[in-house]
C-alpha positions as CSV (number, residue, x, y, z in Angstrom):
1,M,187.8,148.9,70.4
2,K,189.5,150.4,73.4
3,G,187.3,153.0,75.1
4,V,184.1,151.9,73.4
5,S,181.4,150.3,75.8
6,N,178.8,148.1,74.4
7,N,175.7,148.3,76.3
8,N,174.1,145.3,74.7
9,A,176.9,143.0,75.7
10,P,176.0,140.3,78.5
11,K,177.5,141.3,81.8
12,K,179.5,139.2,83.8
13,I,178.2,137.6,87.1
14,Q,180.3,138.0,89.9
15,S,180.5,134.8,91.9
16,K,181.4,136.8,95.0
17,G,178.8,139.3,95.5
18,N,177.8,141.5,98.2
19,N,176.2,139.5,101.5
20,N,173.3,141.8,101.5
21,D,172.6,140.8,97.8
22,L,172.5,137.1,98.8
23,K,169.9,137.6,101.6
24,K,167.4,139.4,99.6
25,P,165.7,136.2,98.2
26,L,165.5,135.0,101.9
27,Q,163.5,137.9,102.7
28,L,160.6,136.5,101.0
29,L,160.2,133.8,103.5
30,Q,159.4,136.3,106.2
31,L,155.6,136.0,106.8
32,N,153.7,138.4,108.8
33,K,152.3,136.8,112.1
34,K,149.0,138.5,111.3
35,E,148.9,136.5,108.3
36,A,149.1,133.2,110.0
37,K,145.8,133.7,111.5
38,I,143.7,133.6,108.3
39,N,141.2,130.7,107.4
40,S,142.6,127.3,107.1
41,S,141.6,127.2,103.3
42,Q,143.7,130.4,102.3
43,K,146.5,129.3,104.5
44,S,146.7,126.0,102.4
45,T,146.8,128.1,99.3
46,E,149.3,130.4,100.7
47,T,151.4,127.5,101.8
48,E,151.5,126.0,98.2
49,N,152.4,129.3,96.9
50,S,155.2,130.0,99.1
51,S,156.6,126.7,98.4
52,N,156.6,127.5,95.0
53,D,158.3,130.8,95.3
54,I,160.8,129.2,97.6
55,D,161.7,126.7,94.8
56,L,162.1,129.5,92.3
57,S,164.3,131.3,94.7
58,L,166.4,128.4,95.3
59,K,166.9,127.8,91.6
60,N,168.1,131.6,91.1
61,Q,170.7,131.4,93.9
62,P,174.3,131.0,92.7
63,Q,175.4,127.2,92.7
64,N,178.8,128.0,94.6
65,D,176.8,129.3,97.6
66,A,175.7,125.7,98.7
67,G,176.0,126.3,102.4
68,K,173.8,129.3,102.5
69,T,171.3,127.6,100.3
70,E,171.1,124.6,102.9
71,T,170.3,127.2,105.5
72,S,167.5,128.7,103.7
73,V,165.9,125.3,103.1
74,E,166.0,124.4,106.7
75,K,164.4,127.6,107.7
76,F,161.8,127.1,105.0
77,H,160.9,123.7,106.3
78,E,160.8,125.1,110.0
79,K,158.3,127.7,108.8
80,E,156.2,125.3,106.9
81,K,155.9,123.1,110.0
82,Q,154.7,126.1,112.0
83,I,152.0,126.9,109.3
84,L,150.7,123.2,109.4
85,N,150.6,123.3,113.1
86,S,148.6,126.4,113.3
87,V,146.2,124.8,110.6
88,S,145.9,121.6,112.6
89,K,145.2,123.5,115.9
90,D,142.3,125.5,114.2
91,N,140.8,122.1,113.1
92,N,141.4,120.1,116.1
93,V,139.3,116.9,115.9
94,D,139.2,116.5,119.7
95,N,137.2,119.5,120.1
96,L,134.3,118.1,117.9
97,E,131.3,117.0,120.0
98,K,130.4,113.6,119.9
99,P,126.4,112.6,119.6
100,S,124.6,111.8,122.7
101,N,123.7,108.3,123.6
102,P,120.5,108.2,125.6
103,F,121.2,104.4,126.4
104,L,124.7,105.1,127.7
105,E,123.6,108.2,129.8
106,K,121.0,106.3,131.7
107,E,122.9,103.2,133.0
108,E,119.8,102.0,134.9
109,Y,117.6,102.0,131.8
110,T,116.0,98.5,131.3
111,Y,113.3,97.1,129.2
112,E,111.5,93.9,129.7
113,R,109.3,92.2,127.2
114,T,106.3,90.5,128.3
115,V,103.8,87.9,126.7
116,D,101.4,91.0,126.2
117,D,103.9,92.4,123.7
118,F,103.2,89.5,121.3
119,D,100.1,88.8,119.3
120,F,99.5,85.3,120.9
121,D,100.7,83.2,123.7
122,E,103.0,80.2,124.0
123,D,100.1,77.7,123.4
124,Q,98.9,79.4,120.3
125,F,102.4,79.4,119.2
126,L,102.8,75.7,119.7
127,A,99.5,75.1,118.1
128,A,100.5,77.0,115.0
129,L,103.7,74.8,114.6
130,N,101.7,71.6,114.8
131,N,99.3,72.8,112.2
132,N,102.2,73.3,109.7
133,E,104.0,70.0,110.7
134,P,103.8,67.5,107.9
135,I,101.7,64.4,108.5
136,G,102.7,61.2,107.1
137,L,106.3,60.0,107.2
138,T,107.6,56.7,105.8
139,G,106.8,54.0,108.2
140,E,104.3,55.8,110.3
141,T,101.2,54.3,111.4
142,I,98.0,56.5,111.0
143,C,94.4,55.8,111.7
144,G,92.1,57.4,109.1
145,K,88.6,57.4,107.8
146,I,87.7,56.3,104.2
147,I,86.2,59.5,102.2
148,A,86.1,58.5,98.5
149,L,86.4,55.4,96.4
150,E,87.9,55.2,93.1
151,S,88.3,52.6,90.4
152,D,92.0,52.1,91.1
153,G,92.0,52.8,94.8
154,L,90.4,54.8,97.8
155,Y,91.1,58.1,99.6
156,V,91.6,58.0,103.5
157,D,91.4,61.1,105.6
158,I,94.4,61.1,107.9
159,G,94.2,64.8,109.2
160,G,96.6,66.4,106.8
161,K,96.4,69.1,104.1
162,A,95.4,66.4,101.7
163,P,93.9,62.9,102.0
164,G,96.0,59.7,101.7
165,Y,95.7,57.7,98.7
166,M,95.5,53.8,99.0
167,P,96.2,51.9,95.7
168,K,93.8,48.8,95.3
169,K,96.7,46.6,95.4
170,E,97.6,47.9,98.9
171,C,94.1,47.3,100.4
172,G,94.6,43.9,101.6
173,L,96.2,40.5,101.3
174,G,95.2,38.3,98.3
175,V,92.6,39.4,95.7
176,I,89.7,41.7,96.8
177,T,86.6,40.9,95.0
178,N,83.8,43.0,96.8
179,F,85.8,46.2,96.9
180,K,83.0,48.5,97.6
181,E,81.4,46.2,100.2
182,R,84.5,45.8,102.1
183,F,85.5,49.3,102.3
184,P,82.4,51.6,102.6
185,I,82.6,55.4,103.0
186,G,83.1,56.4,106.6
187,L,85.1,53.1,107.7
188,E,87.7,53.8,110.0
189,M,90.9,51.9,109.5
190,E,94.8,51.8,110.3
191,V,97.1,52.3,107.7
192,L,100.9,52.6,107.2
193,V,102.4,55.4,105.1
194,I,104.7,54.0,102.4
195,K,105.4,57.1,100.3
196,E,105.6,60.7,101.8
197,Q,103.9,63.8,100.5
198,N,104.2,64.8,96.9
199,A,103.8,68.4,95.5
200,D,100.0,68.5,96.5
201,G,100.6,67.2,100.0
202,M,99.2,63.9,99.5
203,V,100.9,60.7,100.9
204,T,100.6,57.0,99.8
205,V,99.3,54.7,102.5
206,S,98.9,50.9,102.7
207,A,96.8,48.4,104.9
208,R,98.6,45.5,103.2
209,A,102.0,46.6,104.4
210,L,100.8,47.2,108.0
211,I,99.2,43.6,108.0
212,L,102.5,42.3,107.0
213,R,104.5,44.2,109.4
214,K,102.3,43.1,112.2
215,S,102.4,39.4,110.9
216,W,106.5,39.6,111.1
217,E,106.2,40.9,114.5
218,R,104.1,38.0,115.6
219,V,106.1,35.5,114.0
220,S,109.3,36.8,115.5
221,K,107.8,36.7,118.8
222,I,106.6,33.0,118.3
223,A,109.9,31.9,117.0
224,K,111.7,33.2,120.3
225,S,109.4,31.6,122.5
226,G,110.0,28.1,120.6
227,E,106.3,27.6,120.2
228,L,105.2,24.9,117.5
229,I,102.7,26.0,114.9
230,D,100.3,24.0,112.5
231,V,100.8,25.2,108.7
232,S,98.8,24.2,105.5
233,I,100.8,23.2,102.7
234,N,99.7,25.1,99.4
235,G,102.6,24.4,97.0
236,F,106.0,22.9,96.4
237,N,109.2,23.3,94.4
238,R,112.3,21.3,93.8
239,G,113.7,22.3,97.3
240,G,110.6,21.7,99.5
241,L,107.2,22.8,100.3
242,I,105.6,26.2,100.4
243,C,103.2,27.1,103.1
244,D,101.3,30.3,104.5
245,V,102.0,31.5,108.0
246,E,100.2,34.5,109.4
247,G,99.7,35.8,105.8
248,L,103.6,35.3,105.0
249,R,105.0,32.8,102.5
250,G,106.9,30.1,104.5
251,F,109.5,27.4,103.1
252,I,109.9,24.0,104.6
253,P,113.1,22.3,103.0
254,R,113.1,18.7,102.0
255,S,115.9,18.1,104.4
256,Q,113.6,19.4,107.2
257,L,110.9,16.8,106.6
258,E,110.3,13.5,108.5
259,D,109.7,12.1,105.0
260,G,111.4,14.1,102.6
261,A,111.3,11.4,99.6
262,N,107.7,11.8,99.2
263,Y,107.3,15.5,99.9
264,Q,105.0,16.1,97.1
265,S,102.1,14.2,98.8
266,F,101.9,16.8,101.7
267,I,99.9,19.1,99.3
268,N,96.8,20.5,101.1
269,K,97.8,18.8,104.4
270,T,98.7,20.3,107.7
271,L,102.1,19.9,109.3
272,K,103.3,20.8,112.8
273,V,106.6,22.8,112.4
274,A,109.1,25.0,114.3
275,F,110.9,28.0,112.9
276,L,114.3,27.9,111.8
277,E,115.0,31.4,110.4
278,V,112.9,34.4,110.7
279,N,114.3,37.4,108.7
280,P,111.8,40.4,108.1
281,E,114.5,42.3,106.2
282,S,115.1,39.8,103.5
283,K,111.7,38.4,103.8
284,K,112.9,34.8,104.6
285,L,110.9,32.5,106.7
286,V,112.2,29.1,107.0
287,L,110.5,26.1,109.1
288,S,111.2,22.6,109.9
289,E,109.2,19.5,110.9
290,K,112.1,17.7,112.4
291,K,112.9,20.6,114.7
292,A,109.1,20.5,115.7
293,S,109.3,16.9,116.7
294,L,112.5,17.5,118.7
295,L,111.0,20.6,120.7
296,S,107.8,18.5,121.4
297,K,110.1,16.2,123.4
298,F,111.7,19.2,125.1
299,E,108.2,20.2,126.5
300,K,108.4,17.2,128.7
301,L,111.8,18.3,130.1
302,K,112.4,20.6,133.0
303,L,115.6,22.6,134.4
304,G,117.1,20.3,137.3
305,Q,115.7,17.0,135.8
306,L,117.9,14.0,136.2
307,I,118.0,12.2,132.7
308,E,119.8,9.1,131.3
309,G,121.3,8.7,127.9
310,K,123.8,7.1,125.7
311,V,127.0,8.8,124.5
312,L,126.7,9.4,120.9
313,A,130.0,11.1,120.3
314,V,133.2,12.5,121.9
315,K,134.3,15.9,121.0
316,P,137.3,18.0,122.2
317,Y,134.9,20.2,124.0
318,G,132.5,17.6,125.5
319,F,130.0,14.6,125.1
320,F,126.9,14.4,123.0
321,I,124.2,12.3,124.8
322,D,121.2,10.7,123.2
323,L,117.9,11.6,125.1
324,G,115.6,9.5,123.0
325,G,115.2,11.6,119.9
326,A,116.9,14.8,121.2
327,S,120.6,15.2,122.0
328,G,122.1,17.1,124.9
329,L,125.6,18.4,125.3
330,L,127.6,17.6,128.5
331,H,130.4,20.5,128.2
332,Q,133.7,19.7,129.5
333,S,133.3,22.7,132.0
334,S,130.2,20.9,133.3
335,L,131.8,17.5,133.5
336,T,133.6,17.5,136.9
337,K,135.3,20.1,139.3
338,G,138.6,18.4,139.0
339,N,141.3,18.5,136.5
340,I,140.9,16.6,133.5
341,R,143.7,15.2,131.3
342,D,141.5,13.2,128.5
343,L,137.9,13.1,128.1
344,R,137.9,9.4,127.2
345,E,139.2,8.5,130.7
346,I,135.8,9.5,132.1
347,F,133.3,8.3,129.2
348,I,133.5,6.7,126.1
349,E,131.0,6.1,123.1
350,G,127.9,3.9,123.6
351,E,128.2,4.4,127.5
352,F,125.2,5.4,129.6
353,V,125.5,8.4,131.6
354,K,123.2,10.2,134.1
355,A,123.2,14.1,134.2
356,L,121.3,17.0,135.2
357,I,119.5,19.3,132.8
358,T,120.9,22.9,133.4
359,E,119.8,24.4,130.0
360,I,116.7,24.4,127.4
361,D,117.1,26.5,124.4
362,M,113.8,26.2,122.6
363,D,114.7,28.7,119.8
364,K,118.2,26.9,119.0
365,G,117.1,23.6,120.1
366,R,119.8,22.8,122.5
367,I,120.0,20.9,125.7
368,G,122.8,21.5,128.4
369,L,123.8,18.8,130.8
370,D,125.9,18.8,133.9
371,T,127.4,16.0,136.2
372,A,129.8,18.2,138.1
373,L,126.7,19.1,140.5
374,L,126.5,15.3,141.3
375,E,129.9,15.4,143.1
376,N,130.3,15.6,146.7
377,S,133.9,16.7,146.3
378,P,135.8,18.2,143.5
379,G,137.1,15.4,141.1
380,E,135.0,12.8,142.5
381,L,133.6,11.6,139.2
382,L,137.4,10.9,138.1
383,I,138.1,8.6,141.1
384,E,134.7,7.0,141.8
385,K,132.7,7.3,138.7
386,G,130.6,4.2,139.6
387,K,129.5,5.6,142.9
388,V,128.5,8.9,141.5
389,M,126.2,7.4,138.9
390,N,124.9,4.9,141.3
391,E,123.8,7.5,143.8
392,A,122.8,10.1,141.1
393,N,119.1,10.0,142.0
394,E,119.7,10.8,145.7
395,R,122.3,13.3,144.9
396,A,120.0,15.2,142.5
397,L,117.4,15.7,145.1
398,K,119.9,17.9,146.9
399,V,120.5,20.4,144.0
400,Q,117.1,20.4,142.4
401,S,115.8,23.0,144.8
402,L,118.2,25.4,142.8
403,F,116.0,25.0,139.9
404,Q,112.7,25.2,141.3
405,Q,112.6,29.0,141.1
406,T,113.6,28.9,137.4
407,N,111.0,26.7,136.4
């Protein structure tokens, strides 16, 4: 009805109100400068509360007044930065005092350790290391003393934490009948370690292995020197004879016997032989009677000696000369100092040749010969072979002085 007012009816909100009314919510942002100097804990709390109030005030502002709202938000952010800066100044990390370091304050501070600072000196330290060092590595030779006998072996004091044990089969070569008499208590003997320490610190030693090692060393030395040895034949098989050499088992093939057809008749006899092959790793020891007879002839030969022999064969690399049971090689490089087109132009099979001995290899059973040393000029043997051979004795005297120091 006209002229009747309804107080309960909602009032219309004016979009364009007074400017003073719009500025009232912004007055809440004005903070007292004195309040900015309170404790940091209270400031952080007030900052959160003020931000919440601003959010509420912004929500209550009219939506059509966007420009003013943005201005109020900018002022809020500026004020918030001022509050945070004041808090950071009060709690400045740079103002905190660092703990003092006495080593840095005194630059000339030094400390030198001396031997007196330790419990023992260097000699005692090295002695302690030696005491803890394990004794008895595989293949090591040790001198010990027998301290106990058992039915299956004996114990040897080798200076370790525990004695070394030697099984009965490792006490020597062959069968040992008088065991206690041969190995009395207190007997000093040299043994070889064949097995390193067990959990109890005990090692396994062997006298037999040490004997065999020394035997292989002696045999290898004899073989290199070309020395001949006498062996006793104690067995045979289809391939040849079996013999004993320095406690080692040697084999003589039938092809290396002077009389291979009746090889079984050599049992319990002695033969003079030379070494063909010595291999400790494979335990292979091969000997030869034929090589021994050949080397026995080598013993009469000397370097620089002039010999005469018959050409047995002509090879592309030289001539094989028969020296009365032994053969020597006249290599083409030692034939003449001239140029050779064909070896058969110089010597043929069956022809007798005089040459100087320049090499004697007892181990390989080889003799090296030379005719170039008999020439007075390079290639003389190609032109005047007869003259060189006829004057060989006189010409050999001139060059034999070169071999005197070698002999």
